[in-house]
FIBADREN-904441 format. One record per residue (C-alpha): x, y, z. Coordinates in pm, whole numbers, padded with zeros to 5 digits, always signed. Layout:
<nodes>
XYZ
...
</nodes>
This chain:
<nodes>
+07199+14958+11225
+06901+14741+11328
+06860+14612+10971
+07232+14536+10951
+07220+14350+11282
+06917+14148+11174
+07084+14061+10844
+07402+13944+11019
+07204+13734+11267
+07010+13567+10985
+07329+13517+10782
+07508+13361+11081
+07210+13133+11147
+07206+13016+10784
+07580+12943+10796
+07545+12752+11124
+07246+12545+11011
+07409+12480+10676
+07722+12355+10845
+07528+12128+11079
+07337+11977+10786
+07607+11954+10520
+07939+12020+10695
+08025+11659+10794
+07947+11532+10443
+08160+11810+10287
+08453+11733+10518
+08429+11364+10426
+08425+11450+10055
+08731+11673+10094
+08904+11403+10302
+08840+11147+10028
+08944+11389+09752
+08598+11391+09593
+08517+11762+09635
+08618+12066+09428
+08992+12071+09354
+09079+12378+09562
+08882+12240+09858
+09057+11903+09829
+09390+12077+09889
+09273+12197+10232
+09314+11852+10388
+09651+11680+10385
+09787+11396+10593
+09508+11144+10549
+09761+10873+10624
+09835+11029+10961
+09497+11148+11089
+09157+10976+11074
+08842+11139+10938
+08708+11198+11291
+09003+11427+11368
+08914+11653+11075
+08547+11655+11172
+08641+11766+11524
+08870+12031+11376
+08587+12149+11151
+08354+12182+11450
+08621+12376+11637
+08675+12606+11337
+08304+12677+11310
+08273+12745+11683
+08582+12968+11692
+08480+13156+11377
+08129+13215+11508
+08255+13320+11850
+08524+13550+11714
+08288+13707+11459
+08015+13758+11719
+08244+13919+11975
+08415+14128+11708
+08080+14244+11570
+07954+14363+11908
+08282+14536+11983
+08270+14721+11652
+07901+14799+11706
+07983+14945+12046
+08257+15156+11890
+08004+15303+11649
+07727+15353+11901
+07661+15673+12087
+07745+15531+12427
+08085+15435+12289
+08186+15774+12159
+08399+15856+12462
+08754+15847+12323
+08906+15649+12606
+08632+15385+12596
+08663+15357+12219
+09032+15280+12248
+08963+15027+12522
+08721+14846+12294
+08975+14856+12011
+09229+14712+12256
+08982+14438+12351
+08948+14349+11982
+09326+14324+11950
+09340+14120+12271
+09085+13882+12119
+09308+13836+11814
+09606+13742+12031
+09406+13522+12269
+09251+13325+11983
+09602+13226+11878
+09793+13180+12203
+09567+13156+12507
+09577+12778+12545
+09603+12559+12856
+09952+12442+12769
+10303+12576+12802
+10488+12761+12531
+10830+12621+12445
+11016+12908+12612
+10793+12911+12919
+10905+12557+13002
+11254+12700+13055
+11201+13060+13166
+10968+12969+13453
+11233+12753+13621
+11464+13022+13763
+11175+13203+13940
+11093+12872+14112
+11456+12822+14206
+11475+13167+14367
+11196+13074+14608
+11304+12712+14644
+11683+12666+14601
+11640+12289+14642
+11439+12272+14317
+11664+12111+14053
+11961+12194+14274
+12166+11904+14135
+12074+11967+13770
+12383+12044+13562
+12209+12292+13330
+12071+12511+13607
+12402+12513+13791
+12547+12665+13475
+12264+12921+13438
+12242+13081+13785
+12065+13410+13718
+11882+13407+13387
+11691+13736+13353
+11727+13838+13715
+11472+14121+13735
+11203+13914+13563
+11290+13614+13781
+11282+13826+14097
+10944+13983+14017
+10791+13651+13914
+10933+13433+14192
+10679+13515+14471
+10395+13405+14244
+10544+13055+14222
+10447+13006+14588
+10075+13062+14530
+10017+12962+14166
+10068+12638+13979
+10308+12649+13685
+10027+12651+13427
+09826+12919+13608
+10139+13131+13635
+10198+13097+13261
+09836+13181+13173
+09812+13478+13409
+10155+13597+13297
+10043+13592+12934
+09730+13792+13012
+09933+14050+13203
+10206+14074+12937
+09955+14104+12652
+09755+14369+12838
+10066+14579+12899
+10193+14532+12544
+09860+14625+12386
+09837+14924+12618
+10183+15036+12509
+10092+14996+12142
+09770+15192+12190
+09953+15476+12365
+10202+15482+12078
+09918+15480+11823
+09738+15765+11999
+10059+15969+12007
+10083+15913+11632
+09714+16017+11603
+09604+15693+11441
+09237+15602+11420
+09104+15314+11628
+08987+15097+11343
+09307+15161+11149
+09512+15054+11449
+09312+14733+11495
+09336+14639+11126
+09705+14726+11115
+09771+14517+11423
+09589+14221+11269
+09801+14251+10952
+10124+14266+11156
+10021+13979+11382
+09918+13741+11104
+10219+13836+10893
+10426+13672+11166
+10521+13975+11381
+10868+13986+11223
+11019+13956+10876
+11327+13754+10979
+11514+13582+11264
+11190+13449+11419
+11151+13731+11670
+10813+13795+11831
+10642+14006+12096
+10315+13818+12149
+10331+13451+12244
+10422+13304+12579
+10533+13502+12882
+10902+13575+12934
+11135+13859+13019
+11154+14007+12671
+10777+14071+12664
+10811+14322+12946
+11127+14464+12790
+10922+14544+12478
+10657+14709+12697
+10916+14958+12822
+11082+14993+12482
+10751+15091+12321
+10686+15328+12611
+11027+15486+12563
+10963+15537+12191
+10629+15700+12268
+10800+15941+12509
+11071+16025+12257
+10792+16119+12013
+10651+16347+12284
+11000+16480+12370
+10968+16362+12730
+11339+16303+12787
+11357+16170+13144
+11067+15928+13112
+11205+15799+12781
+11542+15738+12946
+11390+15560+13247
+11182+15333+13022
+11485+15267+12803
+11685+15158+13108
+11404+14940+13241
+11386+14767+12901
+11754+14677+12944
+11696+14557+13302
+11430+14312+13192
+11618+14191+12884
+11969+14319+12818
+11975+14240+12445
+11628+14365+12350
+11666+14671+12569
+12027+14734+12467
+11967+14728+12092
+11647+14925+12148
+11836+15189+12348
+12072+15245+12054
+11772+15300+11829
+11618+15540+12080
+11946+15731+12104
+11949+15775+11727
+11585+15884+11727
+11665+16171+11966
+11828+16355+11676
+11482+16387+11523
+11421+16658+11784
+11634+16898+11580
+11745+17215+11753
+11572+17127+12080
+11834+16856+12137
+12161+16956+12303
+12459+16785+12465
+12308+16809+12813
+11996+16619+12707
+12205+16354+12532
+12413+16300+12847
+12102+16284+13066
+11945+16025+12839
+12259+15810+12832
+12322+15843+13206
+11968+15761+13317
+11946+15473+13068
+12271+15320+13197
+12170+15367+13560
+11825+15210+13519
+11961+14935+13297
+12245+14835+13528
+12065+14533+13686
+12011+14377+13345
+12368+14440+13231
+12515+14296+13552
+12288+13990+13535
+12373+13921+13170
+12745+13976+13230
+12750+13743+13529
+12584+13469+13327
+12817+13522+13033
+13136+13481+13236
+13005+13236+13496
+13161+12941+13312
+13476+13127+13206
+13555+13345+12907
+13374+13252+12586
+13599+13104+12318
+13549+13107+11942
+13431+12746+11969
+13168+12842+12228
+13036+13120+12008
+13021+12883+11710
+12815+12629+11906
+12549+12889+11978
+12552+13069+11644
+12581+12781+11398
+12461+12475+11589
+12198+12573+11846
+12048+12900+11720
+12113+12963+11350
+11746+13063+11307
+11819+13362+11533
+12187+13439+11478
+12311+13316+11140
+12183+13529+10850
+12302+13264+10604
+12042+13037+10761
+11735+13263+10758
+11812+13541+10509
+11744+13404+10161
+11746+13623+09850
+11366+13622+09843
+11349+13728+10210
+11602+14004+10152
+11399+14129+09855
+11082+14122+10068
+11249+14320+10346
+11378+14574+10094
+11026+14622+09955
+10892+14667+10307
+11168+14917+10379
+11094+15137+10077
+10719+15130+10133
+10756+15197+10506
+10964+15508+10439
+10692+15629+10201
+10413+15554+10448
+10581+15713+10749
+10673+16026+10557
+10325+16072+10411
+10113+15975+10712
+10277+16130+11017
+10395+16475+11113
+10743+16551+10987
+10912+16537+11329
+10732+16214+11424
+10818+16055+11090
+11182+16159+11128
+11203+16011+11479
+11054+15680+11365
+11277+15667+11058
+11590+15738+11263
+11495+15463+11507
+11436+15224+11220
+11756+15330+11043
+11960+15258+11357
+11806+14912+11400
+11856+14842+11029
+12219+14948+11066
+12262+14700+11351
+12102+14433+11130
+12342+14517+10844
+12636+14509+11086
+12529+14157+11180
+12534+14050+10815
+12886+14196+10779
+12992+14025+11102
+12881+13693+10954
+13079+13767+10638
+13395+13832+10842
+13323+13553+11094
+13289+13789+11394
+13092+13540+11602
+13104+13737+11927
+12891+14006+11760
+12644+13753+11615
+12610+13604+11964
+12445+13932+12070
+12139+13874+11847
+12177+14184+11626
+11888+14069+11403
+11609+14094+11659
+11460+14440+11631
+11491+14565+11273
+11264+14304+11105
+11007+14335+11383
+10980+14714+11391
+10996+14740+11012
+10685+14524+10983
+10520+14698+11280
+10569+15053+11147
+10447+14947+10802
+10137+14786+10950
+10047+15071+11187
+10059+15329+10909
+09911+15110+10636
+09538+15180+10676
+09579+15552+10733
+09805+15580+10428
+09556+15401+10204
+09264+15604+10339
+09450+15931+10294
+09596+15846+09952
+09276+15726+09788
+09104+16045+09906
+09384+16260+09768
+09358+16442+09437
+09725+16378+09359
+09770+16108+09096
+10119+15994+09211
+09983+15937+09562
+09690+15736+09427
+09928+15525+09220
+10145+15468+09527
+09834+15360+09718
+09757+15105+09446
+10109+14964+09472
+10089+14944+09851
+09744+14783+09830
+09864+14517+09589
+10170+14450+09806
+09954+14419+10119
+09707+14187+09944
+09997+13973+09825
+10121+13949+10184
+09772+13848+10302
+09771+13571+10041
+10135+13475+10095
+10092+13435+10471
+09745+13277+10426
+09613+13507+10697
+09245+13396+10692
+09351+13030+10711
+09597+13104+10993
+09320+13286+11181
+09079+12992+11150
+09340+12725+11224
+09485+12899+11527
+09143+12975+11673
+09033+12615+11611
+09348+12483+11778
+09272+12700+12081
+08916+12568+12103
+09039+12208+12071
+09305+12264+12336
+09051+12390+12590
+08812+12110+12498
+09082+11851+12570
+09179+12031+12890
+08830+12006+13036
+08772+11650+12913
+08858+11334+13100
+09156+11277+12871
+09339+11595+12972
+09649+11396+13074
+09868+11257+12800
+10121+10976+12839
+10401+11212+12939
+10192+11380+13208
+10108+11040+13358
+10473+10940+13344
+10585+11264+13513
+10328+11213+13790
+10466+10862+13852
+10824+10994+13861
+10735+11261+14116
+10568+11003+14341
+10810+10709+14310
+11165+10844+14267
+11386+11044+14508
+11395+11420+14433
+11775+11428+14401
+11804+11169+14122
+11932+11248+13772
+11759+11114+13460
+11879+11045+13112
+11564+11184+12949
+11467+11252+12585
+11651+11580+12508
+11366+11697+12286
+11108+11670+12567
+11117+12023+12708
+10845+11949+12966
+11064+11720+13174
+11198+11980+13419
+10866+12138+13510
+10651+11825+13491
+10879+11559+13643
+11064+11807+13869
+11385+11607+13840
+11735+11679+13710
+11840+11545+13372
+12168+11487+13195
+12104+11758+12936
+11823+11906+12727
+11845+12059+12379
+11646+12365+12490
+11854+12445+12796
+12187+12562+12655
+12403+12765+12898
+12467+13124+12791
+12838+13089+12862
+13137+12864+12795
+12944+12578+12954
+12783+12522+12615
+13087+12311+12516
+13003+12056+12782
+12636+12089+12681
+12731+11978+12330
+12942+11692+12467
+12653+11566+12680
+12413+11604+12389
+12647+11396+12170
+12642+11122+12434
+12262+11121+12416
+12300+11089+12039
+12473+10754+12106
+12813+10916+12052
+12741+10993+11687
+12848+11332+11542
+12562+11561+11446
+12503+11613+11076
+12252+11897+11093
+12207+12219+11286
+11927+12397+11464
+11597+12213+11494
+11708+11943+11249
+11932+11809+11527
+11619+11696+11711
+11541+11447+11434
+11885+11291+11477
+11832+11268+11852
+11489+11112+11808
+11649+10847+11588
+11958+10770+11797
+11863+10838+12160
+11616+10545+12186
+11899+10316+12065
+12156+10408+12333
+12386+10110+12394
+12472+09974+12738
+12824+10120+12744
+12688+10468+12675
+12433+10430+12954
+12705+10310+13191
+12905+10622+13104
+12607+10840+13194
+12578+10658+13523
+12948+10701+13600
+13015+11053+13464
+12681+11228+13496
+12526+11046+13790
+12224+10932+13592
+12009+10681+13784
+11735+10628+13523
+11700+10594+13147
+11374+10730+13008
+11310+10638+12647
+11029+10617+12393
+11104+10264+12280
+11090+09937+12473
+11445+09805+12514
+11428+09434+12584
+11790+09403+12471
+11911+09593+12780
+11970+09401+13107
+11794+09676+13302
+11484+09665+13524
+11178+09827+13368
+11023+10046+13639
+10734+10206+13451
+10582+10204+13106
+10286+10334+12911
+10216+10332+12536
+10469+10611+12473
+10740+10595+12740
+10959+10338+12915
+11160+10404+13232
+11461+10184+13316
+11670+10168+13633
+12038+10237+13565
+12138+10170+13923
+12128+09796+13860
+12326+09804+13537
+12620+09563+13531
</nodes>
């Protein structure tokens, strides 16, 4: 061990010194296209970014790689040392390694896209005057009520960014703890769990529909904590605790918990003869009772603006969220083939690696979620939009990839040690498939890029230039405009609510989860200068970025008259408008609509 440590220290020192001596010259050669062909492909966008930006990124990559490797090495060393042979401590160190993986990607001093929306209702619970006259938040009164209620007291003592950062740390700790408890129940080894988690994480966490567990902090993170806990208790045949956790998952997020509860119900039949009608009724009853707050909250939001029409469902499914709800948008033939391959290999892995009853429980859970996914595809075929609106594609792609990843290392270890030729051949196939996925998802590059981005983000945060143009604008708005004013603001700028703390006409991110989404679309069309949208999903933002800065005077007058907008915030100087310019910086211009003729 001492020789290995000395070798690694010398190797790291050589890499560091070599980078300091030759790294800048190599980056310049790659930037100019004068290096080896496969290195030249690593830098793109020379027309957009100067050479200095890539040199700073290279420094950040080297720092993050060295830091991650050093911490990971000492964690692994501790796992192998005598003082680390206590089972509980070993798993804690493995959890710390997994936590490092997540933090290197997402622990940055900035808000996640969803956090900019999901942290508003907790603030409104403690301060009803906050955004009280904002149309969007009048249409979305409860959100995820249990999450909002638990989080709201913290808004009184923590800034928005601190709340987001602390919330992430708490959510990740609980999620990793739940995954570790599940792994220990399945009798996985520590190093196999850590490697499997890394594969799952860098493969994107889900195979379709852009679902995730680790990222920012929001209600669904805690719903997954309880869902994983419920699955662990089903594996241990602890009925009451599984039912309570299942219900709590619904309370924190009705859709994640609800679809998860159906999978858990199916998995109960893996108990065989020990399952009876009484246990089934207890599970269903306790789940419904504990999940009632989430169901009531979701139902109140759904019908707050009146009954949903077919048009309302279509706005959400096809226009706003096709990446989540429309399989024709995200489920290509290649993706379907990939999911099928994962499905076959996951069945093989689960059946070979785990005890028969555990494997059956996991397969029944996965079969139920896959059935829900297939029902969603059929619903799209028959245009049953009310079913698609319930996000039936969330869990199956995520848990399929997770189960494959958790059992991957143990399956390969067991199969290559086996004397059975078919099992060895299967291990070769699985190995080749896994290596293809590593290459396809460019996992080493994603690791380096994400870690480098995190280092750069913290460097900017602690530098004198931590405020960008929007932050300076928002500070001016808070200090120089009345709190009850409404702004026509760029609908793609999700930071406006939290940063400026003012109401706005509408925002692309903040779509009501009820029939109010029809008015949301109407307001959004007005911000698009009255032009009909040609695209769907995120492509709509490009249309808004093109047309919103060109709003004509009649459209602005309409916003003043119909929506009560007092200001027009744009990203382009508008000397053609007879409006007073109140504030400007290199990126933003704020005009007074109150003086418009």
